C-alpha positions in Angstrom: -68.2 -13.5 -11.0 -69.4 -16.2 -9.1 -73.2 -16.4 -8.0 -74.7 -18.7 -5.3 -76.2 -21.0 -8.1 -72.6 -21.7 -10.0 -71.5 -21.8 -6.6 -72.7 -25.2 -6.0 -71.1 -26.3 -9.1 -67.6 -24.8 -8.9 -65.7 -28.0 -6.4 -64.5 -27.0 -3.2 -60.9 -27.0 -3.9 -61.4 -24.9 -7.4 -63.2 -22.4 -5.8 -60.4 -21.7 -2.5 -57.9 -21.7 -4.7 -59.1 -19.0 -7.4 -60.0 -17.1 -4.3 -56.7 -16.7 -3.1 -55.1 -16.7 -6.0 -57.1 -13.6 -7.3 -55.9 -12.1 -4.1 -52.9 -13.0 -2.9 -51.3 -14.0 -6.9 -50.4 -10.8 -8.1 -46.5 -12.9 -9.2 -45.3 -13.7 -12.1 -46.0 -17.3 -13.8 -48.6 -17.7 -11.2 -49.5 -20.8 -13.1 -46.4 -21.2 -14.9 -44.1 -21.9 -12.5 -44.8 -24.8 -10.3 -44.8 -24.8 -6.6 -42.9 -27.4 -3.6 -43.9 -30.4 -4.4 -44.6 -31.5 -0.6 -47.0 -28.3 -0.2 -48.8 -29.6 -3.2 -48.9 -32.5 -1.8 -49.8 -31.0 1.8 -52.6 -28.9 0.3 -53.7 -31.3 -1.0 -54.2 -34.2 1.4 -56.0 -31.2 3.8 -58.6 -30.6 1.0 -58.3 -34.5 0.4 -59.6 -34.2 4.4 -63.3 -32.9 3.3 -61.2 -29.7 5.4 -61.4 -26.0 3.9 -57.3 -25.8 4.4 -56.3 -21.8 5.5 -54.5 -20.9 2.7 -53.3 -17.6 3.9 -50.8 -19.4 6.6 -47.3 -18.8 6.0 -46.4 -22.2 4.3 -49.0 -20.8 1.4 -48.2 -17.4 1.3 -44.6 -18.3 1.1 -44.9 -20.7 -1.6 -48.4 -19.1 -3.8 -47.3 -21.1 -6.3 -48.0 -24.5 -5.1 -51.7 -23.2 -5.1 -51.6 -22.7 -8.8 -50.3 -26.2 -9.1 -53.4 -27.9 -7.0 -55.6 -26.3 -9.6 -53.9 -27.7 -12.7 -53.9 -31.2 -10.8 -57.2 -30.9 -10.1 -57.1 -30.2 -13.6 -55.3 -32.7 -15.1 -56.3 -35.7 -12.6 -60.1 -35.3 -14.4 -61.4 -38.6 -15.5 -62.8 -36.7 -18.5 -61.2 -33.6 -19.3 -63.1 -30.2 -19.9 -62.5 -30.3 -23.5 -63.7 -33.5 -24.1 -62.2 -36.3 -25.8 -65.9 -36.4 -27.6 -65.5 -32.6 -29.3 -61.5 -32.7 -29.7 -62.0 -32.9 -33.8 -64.0 -29.7 -33.0 -62.3 -28.0 -30.7 -58.5 -28.7 -32.9 
């Protein structure tokens, strides 16, 4: 559960996408299957434009996997992974 103090630490793209997936993403393979590339890029562009996109648009409801794919893309593109390089040996 996110509180007001932790919400400020969570990037808006992750907050919006995870809330949407929790509400609408009860489908098999939500993070395993990829969304349509053009939908992922459109959604990414909307977040990059400092907007909070309306994820309830038909384009996103019909391709819910693009929302999960955007979350995965966000984590892939972090400059330092969540499991940092410095801690890799301890994790493995």
